[in-house]
C-alpha positions in Angstrom: 0.2 -0.3 -0.1 3.0 2.5 0.7 4.5 1.8 -2.5 1.6 2.1 -4.1 0.8 5.7 -2.9 4.4 6.5 -3.1 4.0 5.8 -7.1 0.8 8.1 -7.3 2.4 10.9 -5.2 5.3 10.7 -7.7 3.1 10.7 -10.8 1.5 13.7 -8.9 4.5 15.9 -8.7 5.4 14.6 -12.1 2.4 15.9 -13.7 2.6 18.7 -11.5 6.5 19.7 -12.6 6.1 19.7 -16.1 2.5 20.9 -17.4 3.5 21.7 -20.9 4.9 17.8 -21.5 1.4 17.0 -22.0 0.3 20.1 -24.3 0.5 19.2 -28.2 -1.7 18.9 -31.0 -4.5 17.1 -31.8 -5.9 16.1 -35.7 -9.8 15.1 -35.9 -10.2 12.6 -38.3 -13.0 11.9 -40.7 -11.9 7.9 -41.7 -14.6 6.2 -43.3 -17.8 8.2 -41.8 -16.5 7.9 -38.4 -14.4 10.7 -36.3 -11.1 9.4 -34.8 -8.8 11.6 -33.0 -5.0 11.0 -33.1 -1.7 12.6 -32.3 -0.7 12.3 -36.1 -1.7 14.3 -38.9 -4.6 12.7 -40.6 -3.9 10.5 -44.4 -4.3 12.6 -46.9 -4.8 15.8 -45.2 -8.2 15.4 -44.6 -9.0 16.5 -41.0 -9.2 19.3 -38.3 -6.1 20.5 -36.5 -7.5 21.2 -32.6 -4.8 23.6 -30.8 -4.3 21.8 -27.1 -4.2 24.5 -24.3 -1.3 24.1 -22.1 -2.4 23.3 -18.6 -2.2 26.0 -15.9 1.1 26.6 -14.2 1.4 23.7 -10.9 -0.1 25.0 -7.8 3.0 25.2 -5.2 0.1 25.3 -2.5 -1.1 21.8 -3.8 2.5 20.4 -4.0 3.0 21.2 -0.4 -0.7 20.4 0.4 0.6 16.7 -1.1 3.7 16.2 0.5 2.0 17.1 4.0 -0.6 14.4 3.3 2.0 11.6 2.4 3.3 12.7 5.2 0.4 12.4 7.6 -0.3 8.9 5.7 2.6 7.7 6.6 2.3 8.3 9.8 -1.1 6.9 9.8 0.0 4.0 8.4 2.9 3.9 11.3 0.3 3.7 14.2 -1.8 1.0 12.2 0.8 -1.1 12.0 2.2 -0.4 15.7 -2.0 -0.9 16.9 -1.9 -4.2 14.4 1.4 -5.4 16.2 0.3 -4.7 19.9 -3.0 -6.5 19.0 -1.4 -9.9 17.5 0.9 -9.9 20.7 -2.3 -9.3 22.7 -3.5 -12.1 21.1 -0.3 -14.3 21.8 -0.7 -13.6 25.3 -4.1 -14.3 25.8 -3.7 -17.3 24.0 -0.6 -18.5 26.2 -2.6 -17.6 29.5 -5.5 -19.7 28.1 -2.9 -22.3 27.5 -1.2 -22.5 31.1 -5.0 -22.0 33.1 -6.0 -25.6 30.6 -2.9 -27.5 31.7 -3.4 -26.2 35.3 -7.3 -27.1 35.3 -6.2 -30.5 33.3 -3.4 -31.5 35.9 -6.5 -30.9 39.3 -8.8 -32.9 37.5 -6.5 -35.9 36.9 -5.8 -35.3 40.8 -9.1 -35.6 41.5 -9.4 -38.5 39.6 -6.3 -40.0 41.5 -8.2 -39.1 44.9 -11.5 -40.5 43.9 -9.9 -43.6 42.8 -7.7 -43.5 46.4 -10.8 -43.5 48.4 -12.3 -46.3 46.7 -9.2 -48.3 47.4 -9.4 -46.9 51.4 -10.3 -49.1 53.9 -10.8 -48.6 57.7 -9.6 -45.5 59.4 -8.1 -44.1 56.2 -11.6 -43.9 54.4 -12.2 -40.2 56.3 -9.1 -39.2 55.7 -9.2 -40.1 51.9 -12.9 -38.5 51.9 -11.2 -35.4 53.2 -8.8 -34.8 50.7 -10.9 -35.9 48.0 -13.1 -33.1 49.1 -10.1 -30.6 49.2 -9.4 -31.6 45.8 -12.7 -30.8 44.4 -13.0 -27.7 46.1 -9.4 -26.7 44.3 -10.7 -27.7 41.1 -14.1 -25.6 41.8 -12.1 -22.6 42.6 -9.4 -22.7 40.0 -11.6 -23.9 37.2 -15.0 -22.9 37.8 -16.6 -24.3 34.6 
């Protein structure tokens, strides 16, 4: 986009700097009943020569405005690129935080499964301790991973 705008600006500056380059004579020819225009005289000398007026001189204010608009455009593009970079970094941080939280929740769910298996195998006095451990693990899971 920047290269495209620079090319347009260069063309505009060239046009404003050399307005008489495009001035010249145009020939109106009647060829087989059809009107044709060209920059070469008509074949057989039949046709009309049209004088083209020279373009008005370049307006220095327009050139200055073009230059200031170009600078403003470049500044806006730089700001937009910085915003996009910042947003991309934020997305990456959010994705990393999500992945970290997911791993933590997966670990807690696995621990919950193991504690429940231990509770199922517990006998005698160990049942009360295993039940309390399972309850605490379930609470920890609920706090860290509410969904």
